[in-house]
N, C-alpha and C positions, 0 to 999 in steps of 0.2 A: 190565493183566493180561498174563501171558506166554502165548504161543501153545502149542497142543498139542504134546507131544513135547519140550518144553524141560526142561532139567535144573535142579533147585533145589539150592541150596548144601547143604541138609541131606542130600542123597543121597550115597552113598559116592563117594570120590575116584576110584577106578578107572572107575566109570561115567561120571563127568564128563569125565575125561581121554579116554576112548574116544569119547564123543560129540563132543568138540571136534575130535579127530582126523578123525572121519568128516565132520564139518561142513566143515572146511577142505579136505579132500581131494576134496570134490565139485567144486571149481573149480580146485584146485591139482593138476592131473593129473601123476602121476609124481614127486611131491615128498613121498611118505610119510615117508621117513627125515628129510628136512629139517623137516617139520611136527612130527614127534615130538621131535626135538632142540630145536626152538624152544619147544615147549610145556614141556619139562623146564626150560629156562632161565627161561621166564616164571614158572612156579610156584616156582622157586628164588628169584626176586626179582632175578636178574642181568640182564645185557644181552648182546646178541649182535652179532657182526660177520659179515656175509654176503659171501662172495666168489663172484662169478659174472659171466659176460658179460652185456651188456645184452639184455633181452628174454626172460629165463627166469622172470620172475614175482616178482621181489623186492618191487616196490612193491605188487603185488596181495596178496602174503603179509602185509604189514603192515596193509593196509586190512582184509583179511578177518579177521585176528585181532581187531582192535578191534570189528568187527561182532559177534563171538561173545559179547561181554559189554557191548554197548551203550556202548562207550567212544569217546572222541574220538581221532582219528588226524590228525596233521599231518606233512606232508612238508617237509623243509628241503633245498633244493638247495645243496650246498656248492660254493662257487666261490672263487677266489683273493681276491676283493674282499669276501667275506663278513666282517662284523664281529661280535664277541661280542654287541653290543646287538641285532643282527638275530636272534639266537637267544634270548637271555635276556629282552630287553625294555629299555625306557629310561624315564627320568623326564622328564615333560613339565610345563612350567610353565603352570598354569591361571590366567590373569589375573583371571577372575571370582572365583575362590576365594582368590587371592593365595597359592597354595602349589603345590609340585610334586606331581604324581600319577604313580604308576608304571603304565606301560602294559605289560602282560605280553606276552612274546614267544611264538613258536610252541612253545617247549619246555614250556609249561604245557598238556600234553596227556597222555592216558593212554598212547598209543603214538606215539612220535616216530621217523620214518624219516629218518635222517641220510644222505642220498643222496650217494655218492662223497665220504666224509668226508676222504679224503686229498688232495682238491683245495684245501681251505682251509688258511690259514696255521696254524702251530703255536699261535699265540696264540688263534685261534678254536677250534681243536681242544681246547685246554686248558679253555676256558670250558665247553664241552659236557661234557667228562669230569669236571670238578669238580662240575657239577650232578648228573651220574649218581651220583657217589660220595656226595655230601652229601644228595641228595634235596631240595635247596632252592636258591634263588637269593638272594644278598645284594646289595641295591642301596641305596646311601646309608645304610648301617648298619642296614638293616631286612631281616629274613629273610622270604622268601616261600616257603612250602612248595609242593612240586610235587604234582600229583594222585596219588592212589592208586587202582589200581596205576599204576606208572610204568615203562615198558619202552622202551628205546632199541634200535632196529634200525639199525645202521650198515652201509653197503654200500661195497665196494671193487671196482674193476674190475681183474681180473688182467692185462689186456693193454695198457691205456693207462697208460704210465709218464710221458709228457711232461706237464709242468705239474703234477706232484703233489708233495706234502710227506709223505714216509713217516711213519707214526705211530711215535714212540719206543717202545722196549720197555716202559718204565714205564707208558705209556698203553695199550698193547695188553693189558697184564696186568690192566687194569681190566675188560675184557670177559670174561664168564664163558665164552663159547664163540666159536669161529670156525667157521662152518658153510659148507661148500662146496656151491654150487648148480650141479649139472651139467646138461648137456643131457638132455632126456627120452629114454627108449628109443623105438625106432621105433613100436611099437604105441601107446605113451602119447602120442607127438606126433601121431599120426593121430587119436586120440581127442580131443586138444586142438583140432585143426582142426575136428572135427565139432561140438564143443560151443561153441566161442567165437563170440559174436554179431557180431564185427567190430570195426572201429576205434572206433566210437562206442557200443559196447554193453557196456562194462565195468561200468557201474552195473547193467545188467540181470543180468550175471553175479553181481555181489555180492548181488543180491536173493535168491539161493539160500542165502545164509548166514543161519542162524537165530541169534537172540540167546538164549543159554542162561542167562545170569546178568546181574545188574547189577554195576557196578564195585565197590560196597561189599561185595557178596557174594563177588566174585572175590578181594578182598583177604584174606578169611578163609581162603581155601584155600592161601595162600602160606606157611603155616607147617606144612604137612602132613608135611614131612620130619622134624619133631621126634618124630613117633611111630614112626619107623623105627629099630630098634636096630642098633648096629654092634658086632660082636665085636672084641676087641682084636687078633685075628689079621688082621682086615681093615684096621685102622689100620696095622699093619706092612706089609701088602701095598701099600697106597697109598703109604706112605713109600718102599718099595723101588722102585716105579714112578717116583716123583719123583726119587729118588736116582740112578736109571739115567740120567736126562737130564743129570745133573751130572758123571757119571763117564765118559761116552762121549768117545772121542777125536775124534769127528766134530762135537761140539757146543761152540760157544764160550761160550754162556750157557744154563745149564739152568733148569728150572722153579723158581719161588719157593715158599715155604711157603704163600702165598695160593693157588697153583695146587692144592696138596694139599687145602686146605680146600674150594675150589670143586669139586674132583673128588668128594670125599666127599658134599657137599651135593647136587650134581646126581645122583649115584648113588642117594642116598636117595629123591629125588623119583621117579626112574625105578622104584625098588622099590615105592614106594607106588602108582604108576600101574599096576603089575602085581599089585596086591592083596596085597602082603606087608608085614608090619611088621618085617622084618629084612632086612639087606643080604647079598647073596651076591656072589662074585667076578664073575659074569657081568654084574651091574649096572655094576660098575666098568669092565669091559672095553668094554661097549657105549658108554660115554660118554667114554672115555679120549682118543680122538683129537680130537674137537671142543673139549674143555677144554684140551688141551695143545699143539695144533699151532701156535698163534700165540705161545706163551710160550717157545719155544726158538729160539736163533739158531745156525745152522749155520756151521761154519768154511768158508772159501773152497774148501779142498781137497775138502770133502764135496760141495759144489755141482759142482765139476769132475768128480767121480766119478759124478754123476747122482743123488746121494741127495737125498731130500726129507724134510721133517719127518714126514710120514705113514709113509714107508718105515722110518724109524728107530724111530718109536713102535711100529709093528707088530712090529719085531724085539724091542723091550723086552717086549712082551706075551708073546712066545714064550719069552724068556729068563728072566724073573722067575718064580720058583716060585709056584704058586697054593696058598693055604692050604686045607687040607681042612676 
């Protein structure tokens, strides 16, 4: 049985979304925006890339999310010597049975934390990203389905560049969002000092996270965006925002059509979380940066001028006419 105060799948989606936010923010102090964006990506069925310095709570974020729906969470520490089989699994010969048996790797979890993904070789990165896209692992001609829900949280360190293998643009495009995890504000960090139980107390901290749903119930909520109507004028608005990245003199590579599809889908989930069955421009604006910031490549002269993906995207939001 579920504890008092837990949300059932049959309750309305805005209530579920709000309870999950509150649940996670109890221990993820100062990460309200990060939590909201992560939940939007989760209910969309996509995956996220987190960028932040060590120690800001990225691992805790993944573990806490899995606790909210009684899911399994596995952490994979990406290193230069990590092999695809270390992620996906391998076939082992059982002499007693006289046959090979597939031993599943850590990717067979509901929430997978790919820690410092850009430290692994491109071959290993590709193995993970293929599984993310196909939702299955193929070994010796046999397909093994990944658990549902299946959510990958990959992390990148913005300051450590030595010994890394940058993700190609085609692979970055597979992530629904790139979410920046900043340092907390002063009062939030002081509150974090007060609440945190110490070096050995993270499990005690996670005990404050309630399990609101079971994995099979959570899967049923991941098509909620189908009930959100999109006016044709908003299709045009999203297209104009995507087109702006391709026409800019500062951008070498603009956003793909997949980016527009992901932007619309994530915006519809956000609208549903706000209790509406229709999309408005503010939903698109709120999710535009995390969906687009990793999909554009700036020209060298733009970087020399001190421009960033976020500064350019904010300019596009100001320049593109908003439909009435």
